[in-house]
mmCIF file as gemmi writes it, N, C-alpha and C atoms, coordinates in Angstrom:
data_model
loop_
_atom_site.group_PDB
_atom_site.id
_atom_site.type_symbol
_atom_site.label_atom_id
_atom_site.label_alt_id
_atom_site.label_comp_id
_atom_site.label_asym_id
_atom_site.label_entity_id
_atom_site.label_seq_id
_atom_site.pdbx_PDB_ins_code
_atom_site.Cartn_x
_atom_site.Cartn_y
_atom_site.Cartn_z
_atom_site.occupancy
_atom_site.B_iso_or_equiv
_atom_site.pdbx_formal_charge
_atom_site.auth_seq_id
_atom_site.auth_asym_id
_atom_site.pdbx_PDB_model_num
ATOM 1 N N . MET Axp A 1 ? 16.624 9.199 -0.721 1 0 ? 1 A 1
ATOM 2 C CA . MET Axp A 1 ? 15.633 8.327 -1.33 1 0 ? 1 A 1
ATOM 3 C C . MET Axp A 1 ? 16.234 6.934 -1.521 1 0 ? 1 A 1
ATOM 4 N N . LYS Axp A 2 ? 15.462 5.942 -1.22 1 0 ? 2 A 1
ATOM 5 C CA . LYS Axp A 2 ? 15.937 4.563 -1.335 1 0 ? 2 A 1
ATOM 6 C C . LYS Axp A 2 ? 15.729 4.053 -2.753 1 0 ? 2 A 1
ATOM 7 N N . LYS Axp A 3 ? 16.683 3.248 -3.191 1 0 ? 3 A 1
ATOM 8 C CA . LYS Axp A 3 ? 16.587 2.554 -4.473 1 0 ? 3 A 1
ATOM 9 C C . LYS Axp A 3 ? 16.065 1.158 -4.164 1 0 ? 3 A 1
ATOM 10 N N . ARG Axp A 4 ? 15.223 0.635 -5.039 1 0 ? 4 A 1
ATOM 11 C CA . ARG Axp A 4 ? 14.674 -0.693 -4.775 1 0 ? 4 A 1
ATOM 12 C C . ARG Axp A 4 ? 14.462 -1.483 -6.039 1 0 ? 4 A 1
ATOM 13 N N . LYS Axp A 5 ? 14.436 -2.788 -5.859 1 0 ? 5 A 1
ATOM 14 C CA . LYS Axp A 5 ? 14.148 -3.716 -6.944 1 0 ? 5 A 1
ATOM 15 C C . LYS Axp A 5 ? 13.279 -4.821 -6.369 1 0 ? 5 A 1
ATOM 16 N N . LYS Axp A 6 ? 12.281 -5.227 -7.126 1 0 ? 6 A 1
ATOM 17 C CA . LYS Axp A 6 ? 11.374 -6.283 -6.69 1 0 ? 6 A 1
ATOM 18 C C . LYS Axp A 6 ? 11.733 -7.589 -7.404 1 0 ? 6 A 1
ATOM 19 N N . PHE Axp A 7 ? 11.789 -8.658 -6.627 1 0 ? 7 A 1
ATOM 20 C CA . PHE Axp A 7 ? 12.017 -9.99 -7.157 1 0 ? 7 A 1
ATOM 21 C C . PHE Axp A 7 ? 10.786 -10.836 -6.861 1 0 ? 7 A 1
ATOM 22 N N . HIS Axp A 8 ? 10.531 -11.819 -7.71 1 0 ? 8 A 1
ATOM 23 C CA . HIS Axp A 8 ? 9.403 -12.724 -7.513 1 0 ? 8 A 1
ATOM 24 C C . HIS Axp A 8 ? 9.934 -14.078 -7.069 1 0 ? 8 A 1
ATOM 25 N N . GLY Axp A 9 ? 9.187 -14.731 -6.196 1 0 ? 9 A 1
ATOM 26 C CA . GLY Axp A 9 ? 9.618 -16.02 -5.692 1 0 ? 9 A 1
ATOM 27 C C . GLY Axp A 9 ? 8.455 -16.923 -5.359 1 0 ? 9 A 1
ATOM 28 N N . THR Axp A 10 ? 8.793 -18.164 -5.048 1 0 ? 10 A 1
ATOM 29 C CA . THR Axp A 10 ? 7.808 -19.167 -4.655 1 0 ? 10 A 1
ATOM 30 C C . THR Axp A 10 ? 8.311 -19.867 -3.405 1 0 ? 10 A 1
ATOM 31 N N . VAL Axp A 11 ? 7.438 -20.036 -2.422 1 0 ? 11 A 1
ATOM 32 C CA . VAL Axp A 11 ? 7.791 -20.785 -1.216 1 0 ? 11 A 1
ATOM 33 C C . VAL Axp A 11 ? 7.855 -22.255 -1.607 1 0 ? 11 A 1
ATOM 34 N N . GLN Axp A 12 ? 9.062 -22.83 -1.545 1 0 ? 12 A 1
ATOM 35 C CA . GLN Axp A 12 ? 9.257 -24.227 -1.933 1 0 ? 12 A 1
ATOM 36 C C . GLN Axp A 12 ? 8.847 -25.182 -0.824 1 0 ? 12 A 1
ATOM 37 N N . LYS Axp A 13 ? 9.252 -24.853 0.415 1 0 ? 13 A 1
ATOM 38 C CA . LYS Axp A 13 ? 8.899 -25.728 1.529 1 0 ? 13 A 1
ATOM 39 C C . LYS Axp A 13 ? 9.02 -24.969 2.838 1 0 ? 13 A 1
ATOM 40 N N . ILE Axp A 14 ? 8.396 -25.528 3.851 1 0 ? 14 A 1
ATOM 41 C CA . ILE Axp A 14 ? 8.474 -25.007 5.207 1 0 ? 14 A 1
ATOM 42 C C . ILE Axp A 14 ? 9.34 -25.977 6.006 1 0 ? 14 A 1
ATOM 43 N N . ILE Axp A 15 ? 10.33 -25.435 6.701 1 0 ? 15 A 1
ATOM 44 C CA . ILE Axp A 15 ? 11.281 -26.256 7.453 1 0 ? 15 A 1
ATOM 45 C C . ILE Axp A 15 ? 10.995 -26.101 8.943 1 0 ? 15 A 1
ATOM 46 N N . LYS Axp A 16 ? 10.611 -27.198 9.555 1 0 ? 16 A 1
ATOM 47 C CA . LYS Axp A 16 ? 10.309 -27.197 10.989 1 0 ? 16 A 1
ATOM 48 C C . LYS Axp A 16 ? 11.614 -27.044 11.777 1 0 ? 16 A 1
ATOM 49 N N . PRO Axp A 17 ? 11.55 -26.397 12.946 1 0 ? 17 A 1
ATOM 50 C CA . PRO Axp A 17 ? 12.772 -26.235 13.751 1 0 ? 17 A 1
ATOM 51 C C . PRO Axp A 17 ? 13.262 -27.565 14.299 1 0 ? 17 A 1
ATOM 52 N N . ILE Axp A 18 ? 14.579 -27.669 14.452 1 0 ? 18 A 1
ATOM 53 C CA . ILE Axp A 18 ? 15.184 -28.882 15.007 1 0 ? 18 A 1
ATOM 54 C C . ILE Axp A 18 ? 14.907 -28.959 16.513 1 0 ? 18 A 1
ATOM 55 N N . TYR Axp A 19 ? 14.987 -27.814 17.174 1 0 ? 19 A 1
ATOM 56 C CA . TYR Axp A 19 ? 14.78 -27.746 18.624 1 0 ? 19 A 1
ATOM 57 C C . TYR Axp A 19 ? 13.443 -27.086 18.916 1 0 ? 19 A 1
ATOM 58 N N . SER Axp A 20 ? 12.873 -27.393 20.051 1 0 ? 20 A 1
ATOM 59 C CA . SER Axp A 20 ? 11.547 -26.873 20.399 1 0 ? 20 A 1
ATOM 60 C C . SER Axp A 20 ? 11.517 -25.353 20.506 1 0 ? 20 A 1
ATOM 61 N N . ASN Axp A 21 ? 12.65 -24.726 20.824 1 0 ? 21 A 1
ATOM 62 C CA . ASN Axp A 21 ? 12.674 -23.268 20.944 1 0 ? 21 A 1
ATOM 63 C C . ASN Axp A 21 ? 13.16 -22.594 19.648 1 0 ? 21 A 1
ATOM 64 N N . GLY Axp A 22 ? 13.362 -23.391 18.585 1 0 ? 22 A 1
ATOM 65 C CA . GLY Axp A 22 ? 13.81 -22.848 17.305 1 0 ? 22 A 1
ATOM 66 C C . GLY Axp A 22 ? 12.665 -22.213 16.532 1 0 ? 22 A 1
ATOM 67 N N . THR Axp A 23 ? 13.003 -21.604 15.405 1 0 ? 23 A 1
ATOM 68 C CA . THR Axp A 23 ? 11.981 -20.957 14.581 1 0 ? 23 A 1
ATOM 69 C C . THR Axp A 23 ? 11.795 -21.708 13.267 1 0 ? 23 A 1
ATOM 70 N N . GLU Axp A 24 ? 10.561 -21.743 12.811 1 0 ? 24 A 1
ATOM 71 C CA . GLU Axp A 24 ? 10.228 -22.351 11.533 1 0 ? 24 A 1
ATOM 72 C C . GLU Axp A 24 ? 10.76 -21.463 10.405 1 0 ? 24 A 1
ATOM 73 N N . LYS Axp A 25 ? 11.271 -22.07 9.349 1 0 ? 25 A 1
ATOM 74 C CA . LYS Axp A 25 ? 11.824 -21.327 8.213 1 0 ? 25 A 1
ATOM 75 C C . LYS Axp A 25 ? 11.005 -21.608 6.952 1 0 ? 25 A 1
ATOM 76 N N . ALA Axp A 26 ? 10.938 -20.6 6.083 1 0 ? 26 A 1
ATOM 77 C CA . ALA Axp A 26 ? 10.347 -20.772 4.763 1 0 ? 26 A 1
ATOM 78 C C . ALA Axp A 26 ? 11.487 -20.745 3.756 1 0 ? 26 A 1
ATOM 79 N N . GLN Axp A 27 ? 11.575 -21.774 2.911 1 0 ? 27 A 1
ATOM 80 C CA . GLN Axp A 27 ? 12.581 -21.793 1.851 1 0 ? 27 A 1
ATOM 81 C C . GLN Axp A 27 ? 11.937 -21.213 0.604 1 0 ? 27 A 1
ATOM 82 N N . ILE Axp A 28 ? 12.521 -20.126 0.093 1 0 ? 28 A 1
ATOM 83 C CA . ILE Axp A 28 ? 11.945 -19.39 -1.039 1 0 ? 28 A 1
ATOM 84 C C . ILE Axp A 28 ? 12.887 -19.479 -2.235 1 0 ? 28 A 1
ATOM 85 N N . ASP Axp A 29 ? 12.321 -19.813 -3.392 1 0 ? 29 A 1
ATOM 86 C CA . ASP Axp A 29 ? 13.048 -19.869 -4.652 1 0 ? 29 A 1
ATOM 87 C C . ASP Axp A 29 ? 12.851 -18.521 -5.339 1 0 ? 29 A 1
ATOM 88 N N . ILE Axp A 30 ? 13.95 -17.762 -5.532 1 0 ? 30 A 1
ATOM 89 C CA . ILE Axp A 30 ? 13.874 -16.45 -6.188 1 0 ? 30 A 1
ATOM 90 C C . ILE Axp A 30 ? 14.049 -16.662 -7.683 1 0 ? 30 A 1
ATOM 91 N N . HIS Axp A 31 ? 13.014 -16.361 -8.464 1 0 ? 31 A 1
ATOM 92 C CA . HIS Axp A 31 ? 12.989 -16.682 -9.884 1 0 ? 31 A 1
ATOM 93 C C . HIS Axp A 31 ? 14.089 -16.01 -10.696 1 0 ? 31 A 1
ATOM 94 N N . GLN Axp A 32 ? 14.445 -14.768 -10.423 1 0 ? 32 A 1
ATOM 95 C CA . GLN Axp A 32 ? 15.432 -14.035 -11.221 1 0 ? 32 A 1
ATOM 96 C C . GLN Axp A 32 ? 16.882 -14.283 -10.796 1 0 ? 32 A 1
ATOM 97 N N . ALA Axp A 33 ? 17.11 -15.037 -9.739 1 0 ? 33 A 1
ATOM 98 C CA . ALA Axp A 33 ? 18.464 -15.252 -9.226 1 0 ? 33 A 1
ATOM 99 C C . ALA Axp A 33 ? 19.202 -16.31 -10.049 1 0 ? 33 A 1
ATOM 100 N N . ASP Axp A 34 ? 20.545 -16.268 -9.987 1 0 ? 34 A 1
ATOM 101 C CA . ASP Axp A 34 ? 21.355 -17.298 -10.61 1 0 ? 34 A 1
ATOM 102 C C . ASP Axp A 34 ? 21.025 -18.654 -9.981 1 0 ? 34 A 1
ATOM 103 N N . HIS Axp A 35 ? 21.181 -19.701 -10.771 1 0 ? 35 A 1
ATOM 104 C CA . HIS Axp A 35 ? 20.777 -21.041 -10.341 1 0 ? 35 A 1
ATOM 105 C C . HIS Axp A 35 ? 21.357 -21.448 -8.988 1 0 ? 35 A 1
ATOM 106 N N . LEU Axp A 36 ? 22.644 -21.239 -8.76 1 0 ? 36 A 1
ATOM 107 C CA . LEU Axp A 36 ? 23.267 -21.674 -7.512 1 0 ? 36 A 1
ATOM 108 C C . LEU Axp A 36 ? 22.884 -20.814 -6.308 1 0 ? 36 A 1
ATOM 109 N N . TYR Axp A 37 ? 22.279 -19.654 -6.542 1 0 ? 37 A 1
ATOM 110 C CA . TYR Axp A 37 ? 21.956 -18.727 -5.446 1 0 ? 37 A 1
ATOM 111 C C . TYR Axp A 37 ? 20.456 -18.475 -5.355 1 0 ? 37 A 1
ATOM 112 N N . ARG Axp A 38 ? 19.674 -19.35 -5.896 1 0 ? 38 A 1
ATOM 113 C CA . ARG Axp A 38 ? 18.241 -19.143 -6.045 1 0 ? 38 A 1
ATOM 114 C C . ARG Axp A 38 ? 17.456 -19.29 -4.743 1 0 ? 38 A 1
ATOM 115 N N . GLU Axp A 39 ? 17.918 -20.115 -3.822 1 0 ? 39 A 1
ATOM 116 C CA . GLU Axp A 39 ? 17.14 -20.401 -2.62 1 0 ? 39 A 1
ATOM 117 C C . GLU Axp A 39 ? 17.623 -19.594 -1.418 1 0 ? 39 A 1
ATOM 118 N N . ILE Axp A 40 ? 16.665 -19.058 -0.684 1 0 ? 40 A 1
ATOM 119 C CA . ILE Axp A 40 ? 16.966 -18.422 0.597 1 0 ? 40 A 1
ATOM 120 C C . ILE Axp A 40 ? 16.027 -19.014 1.645 1 0 ? 40 A 1
ATOM 121 N N . ARG Axp A 41 ? 16.45 -18.939 2.886 1 0 ? 41 A 1
ATOM 122 C CA . ARG Axp A 41 ? 15.604 -19.394 3.993 1 0 ? 41 A 1
ATOM 123 C C . ARG Axp A 41 ? 15.447 -18.233 4.961 1 0 ? 41 A 1
ATOM 124 N N . VAL Axp A 42 ? 14.206 -17.949 5.288 1 0 ? 42 A 1
ATOM 125 C CA . VAL Axp A 42 ? 13.89 -16.854 6.198 1 0 ? 42 A 1
ATOM 126 C C . VAL Axp A 42 ? 12.919 -17.35 7.263 1 0 ? 42 A 1
ATOM 127 N N . GLU Axp A 43 ? 12.899 -16.645 8.379 1 0 ? 43 A 1
ATOM 128 C CA . GLU Axp A 43 ? 11.944 -16.979 9.433 1 0 ? 43 A 1
ATOM 129 C C . GLU Axp A 43 ? 10.537 -16.892 8.857 1 0 ? 43 A 1
ATOM 130 N N . ASN Axp A 44 ? 9.736 -17.893 9.11 1 0 ? 44 A 1
ATOM 131 C CA . ASN Axp A 44 ? 8.384 -17.956 8.547 1 0 ? 44 A 1
ATOM 132 C C . ASN Axp A 44 ? 7.392 -17.241 9.462 1 0 ? 44 A 1
ATOM 133 N N . GLU Axp A 45 ? 7.499 -15.932 9.488 1 0 ? 45 A 1
ATOM 134 C CA . GLU Axp A 45 ? 6.564 -15.129 10.27 1 0 ? 45 A 1
ATOM 135 C C . GLU Axp A 45 ? 6.424 -13.754 9.627 1 0 ? 45 A 1
ATOM 136 N N . LEU Axp A 46 ? 5.208 -13.386 9.308 1 0 ? 46 A 1
ATOM 137 C CA . LEU Axp A 46 ? 4.884 -12.081 8.741 1 0 ? 46 A 1
ATOM 138 C C . LEU Axp A 46 ? 3.82 -11.431 9.619 1 0 ? 46 A 1
ATOM 139 N N . ILE Axp A 47 ? 3.591 -10.149 9.389 1 0 ? 47 A 1
ATOM 140 C CA . ILE Axp A 47 ? 2.536 -9.417 10.092 1 0 ? 47 A 1
ATOM 141 C C . ILE Axp A 47 ? 1.502 -8.985 9.056 1 0 ? 47 A 1
ATOM 142 N N . ASP Axp A 48 ? 0.227 -9.3 9.295 1 0 ? 48 A 1
ATOM 143 C CA . ASP Axp A 48 ? -0.816 -8.905 8.344 1 0 ? 48 A 1
ATOM 144 C C . ASP Axp A 48 ? -1.273 -7.47 8.587 1 0 ? 48 A 1
ATOM 145 N N . GLU Axp A 49 ? -2.241 -7.016 7.8 1 0 ? 49 A 1
ATOM 146 C CA . GLU Axp A 49 ? -2.719 -5.636 7.879 1 0 ? 49 A 1
ATOM 147 C C . GLU Axp A 49 ? -3.396 -5.293 9.213 1 0 ? 49 A 1
ATOM 148 N N . LYS Axp A 50 ? -3.778 -6.327 9.983 1 0 ? 50 A 1
ATOM 149 C CA . LYS Axp A 50 ? -4.39 -6.111 11.297 1 0 ? 50 A 1
ATOM 150 C C . LYS Axp A 50 ? -3.356 -6.176 12.426 1 0 ? 50 A 1
ATOM 151 N N . GLY Axp A 51 ? -2.085 -6.401 12.058 1 0 ? 51 A 1
ATOM 152 C CA . GLY Axp A 51 ? -1.026 -6.497 13.056 1 0 ? 51 A 1
ATOM 153 C C . GLY Axp A 51 ? -0.881 -7.878 13.665 1 0 ? 51 A 1
ATOM 154 N N . GLU Axp A 52 ? -1.552 -8.877 13.085 1 0 ? 52 A 1
ATOM 155 C CA . GLU Axp A 52 ? -1.49 -10.239 13.604 1 0 ? 52 A 1
ATOM 156 C C . GLU Axp A 52 ? -0.408 -11.036 12.885 1 0 ? 52 A 1
ATOM 157 N N . LYS Axp A 53 ? 0.212 -11.981 13.593 1 0 ? 53 A 1
ATOM 158 C CA . LYS Axp A 53 ? 1.245 -12.827 13.01 1 0 ? 53 A 1
ATOM 159 C C . LYS Axp A 53 ? 0.604 -13.872 12.098 1 0 ? 53 A 1
ATOM 160 N N . VAL Axp A 54 ? 1.21 -14.065 10.927 1 0 ? 54 A 1
ATOM 161 C CA . VAL Axp A 54 ? 0.764 -15.074 9.965 1 0 ? 54 A 1
ATOM 162 C C . VAL Axp A 54 ? 1.996 -15.798 9.432 1 0 ? 54 A 1
ATOM 163 N N . ILE Axp A 55 ? 1.779 -16.952 8.776 1 0 ? 55 A 1
ATOM 164 C CA . ILE Axp A 55 ? 2.888 -17.712 8.189 1 0 ? 55 A 1
ATOM 165 C C . ILE Axp A 55 ? 2.6 -17.963 6.71 1 0 ? 55 A 1
ATOM 166 N N . LEU Axp A 56 ? 3.671 -18.251 5.978 1 0 ? 56 A 1
ATOM 167 C CA . LEU Axp A 56 ? 3.558 -18.572 4.561 1 0 ? 56 A 1
ATOM 168 C C . LEU Axp A 56 ? 3.218 -20.048 4.377 1 0 ? 56 A 1
ATOM 169 N N . LYS Axp A 57 ? 2.533 -20.344 3.259 1 0 ? 57 A 1
ATOM 170 C CA . LYS Axp A 57 ? 2.204 -21.72 2.904 1 0 ? 57 A 1
ATOM 171 C C . LYS Axp A 57 ? 3.129 -22.189 1.787 1 0 ? 57 A 1
ATOM 172 N N . PRO Axp A 58 ? 3.423 -23.484 1.724 1 0 ? 58 A 1
ATOM 173 C CA . PRO Axp A 58 ? 4.191 -23.995 0.591 1 0 ? 58 A 1
ATOM 174 C C . PRO Axp A 58 ? 3.453 -23.687 -0.715 1 0 ? 58 A 1
ATOM 175 N N . GLY Axp A 59 ? 4.206 -23.286 -1.736 1 0 ? 59 A 1
ATOM 176 C CA . GLY Axp A 59 ? 3.62 -22.964 -3.028 1 0 ? 59 A 1
ATOM 177 C C . GLY Axp A 59 ? 3.181 -21.519 -3.174 1 0 ? 59 A 1
ATOM 178 N N . ALA Axp A 60 ? 3.226 -20.757 -2.085 1 0 ? 60 A 1
ATOM 179 C CA . ALA Axp A 60 ? 2.787 -19.354 -2.136 1 0 ? 60 A 1
ATOM 180 C C . ALA Axp A 60 ? 3.717 -18.543 -3.036 1 0 ? 60 A 1
ATOM 181 N N . GLU Axp A 61 ? 3.137 -17.669 -3.854 1 0 ? 61 A 1
ATOM 182 C CA . GLU Axp A 61 ? 3.907 -16.74 -4.673 1 0 ? 61 A 1
ATOM 183 C C . GLU Axp A 61 ? 4.165 -15.5 -3.82 1 0 ? 61 A 1
ATOM 184 N N . VAL Axp A 62 ? 5.425 -15.064 -3.766 1 0 ? 62 A 1
ATOM 185 C CA . VAL Axp A 62 ? 5.799 -13.934 -2.921 1 0 ? 62 A 1
ATOM 186 C C . VAL Axp A 62 ? 6.63 -12.932 -3.719 1 0 ? 62 A 1
ATOM 187 N N . ASP Axp A 63 ? 6.646 -11.695 -3.252 1 0 ? 63 A 1
ATOM 188 C CA . ASP Axp A 63 ? 7.52 -10.657 -3.787 1 0 ? 63 A 1
ATOM 189 C C . ASP Axp A 63 ? 8.555 -10.335 -2.721 1 0 ? 63 A 1
ATOM 190 N N . LEU Axp A 64 ? 9.8 -10.191 -3.149 1 0 ? 64 A 1
ATOM 191 C CA . LEU Axp A 64 ? 10.886 -9.819 -2.246 1 0 ? 64 A 1
ATOM 192 C C . LEU Axp A 64 ? 11.421 -8.481 -2.719 1 0 ? 64 A 1
ATOM 193 N N . ILE Axp A 65 ? 11.621 -7.547 -1.804 1 0 ? 65 A 1
ATOM 194 C CA . ILE Axp A 65 ? 12.091 -6.213 -2.133 1 0 ? 65 A 1
ATOM 195 C C . ILE Axp A 65 ? 13.522 -6.053 -1.621 1 0 ? 65 A 1
ATOM 196 N N . LEU Axp A 66 ? 14.429 -5.703 -2.531 1 0 ? 66 A 1
ATOM 197 C CA . LEU Axp A 66 ? 15.803 -5.361 -2.174 1 0 ? 66 A 1
ATOM 198 C C . LEU Axp A 66 ? 15.85 -3.84 -2.155 1 0 ? 66 A 1
ATOM 199 N N . GLU Axp A 67 ? 16.266 -3.262 -1.032 1 0 ? 67 A 1
ATOM 200 C CA . GLU Axp A 67 ? 16.214 -1.817 -0.863 1 0 ? 67 A 1
ATOM 201 C C . GLU Axp A 67 ? 17.541 -1.314 -0.313 1 0 ? 67 A 1
ATOM 202 N N . ALA Axp A 68 ? 18.03 -0.191 -0.868 1 0 ? 68 A 1
ATOM 203 C CA . ALA Axp A 68 ? 19.298 0.393 -0.414 1 0 ? 68 A 1
ATOM 204 C C . ALA Axp A 68 ? 19.176 1.912 -0.409 1 0 ? 68 A 1
ATOM 205 N N . ASP Axp A 69 ? 19.841 2.567 0.55 1 0 ? 69 A 1
ATOM 206 C CA . ASP Axp A 69 ? 19.895 4.021 0.579 1 0 ? 69 A 1
ATOM 207 C C . ASP Axp A 69 ? 20.652 4.519 -0.654 1 0 ? 69 A 1
ATOM 208 N N . SER Axp A 70 ? 20.353 5.719 -1.085 1 0 ? 70 A 1
ATOM 209 C CA . SER Axp A 70 ? 21.017 6.301 -2.251 1 0 ? 70 A 1
ATOM 210 C C . SER Axp A 70 ? 22.524 6.355 -2.086 1 0 ? 70 A 1
ATOM 211 N N . ASP Axp A 71 ? 23.008 6.646 -0.868 1 0 ? 71 A 1
ATOM 212 C CA . ASP Axp A 71 ? 24.455 6.729 -0.666 1 0 ? 71 A 1
ATOM 213 C C . ASP Axp A 71 ? 25.146 5.37 -0.722 1 0 ? 71 A 1
ATOM 214 N N . ALA Axp A 72 ? 24.375 4.285 -0.795 1 0 ? 72 A 1
ATOM 215 C CA . ALA Axp A 72 ? 24.941 2.938 -0.924 1 0 ? 72 A 1
ATOM 216 C C . ALA Axp A 72 ? 24.951 2.452 -2.372 1 0 ? 72 A 1
ATOM 217 N N . THR Axp A 73 ? 24.542 3.332 -3.3 1 0 ? 73 A 1
ATOM 218 C CA . THR Axp A 73 ? 24.489 2.962 -4.713 1 0 ? 73 A 1
ATOM 219 C C . THR Axp A 73 ? 25.304 3.946 -5.556 1 0 ? 73 A 1
ATOM 220 N N . MET Axp A 74 ? 25.596 3.538 -6.8 1 0 ? 74 A 1
ATOM 221 C CA . MET Axp A 74 ? 26.28 4.428 -7.735 1 0 ? 74 A 1
ATOM 222 C C . MET Axp A 74 ? 25.814 4.1 -9.142 1 0 ? 74 A 1
ATOM 223 N N . ARG Axp A 75 ? 26.057 5.02 -10.076 1 0 ? 75 A 1
ATOM 224 C CA . ARG Axp A 75 ? 25.679 4.786 -11.469 1 0 ? 75 A 1
ATOM 225 C C . ARG Axp A 75 ? 26.497 3.633 -12.033 1 0 ? 75 A 1
ATOM 226 N N . ARG Axp A 76 ? 25.869 2.881 -12.885 1 0 ? 76 A 1
ATOM 227 C CA . ARG Axp A 76 ? 26.569 1.794 -13.564 1 0 ? 76 A 1
ATOM 228 C C . ARG Axp A 76 ? 27.48 2.392 -14.63 1 0 ? 76 A 1
ATOM 229 N N . PRO Axp A 77 ? 28.765 1.999 -14.668 1 0 ? 77 A 1
ATOM 230 C CA . PRO Axp A 77 ? 29.669 2.525 -15.688 1 0 ? 77 A 1
ATOM 231 C C . PRO Axp A 77 ? 29.191 2.133 -17.101 1 0 ? 77 A 1
ATOM 232 N N . SER Axp A 78 ? 29.396 3.029 -18.038 1 0 ? 78 A 1
ATOM 233 C CA . SER Axp A 78 ? 28.956 2.763 -19.425 1 0 ? 78 A 1
ATOM 234 C C . SER Axp A 78 ? 29.863 1.803 -20.14 1 0 ? 78 A 1
């Protein structure tokens, strides 16, 4: 069974690719993260419920899921 935690974030900006064959990135601010590690950049492409490609908009509220197999986790020491 996988262990998971949900984080909330906001798309701060969309970064256009430098080269024509590059990919557009979404910069996401993770609300629960430490200040210096709050921003991540990911490829700005998702799949909707119909299987079609969609992109995120600036200002969009998003959920990020951190997921790990049980064998990759352990109890927190008391």
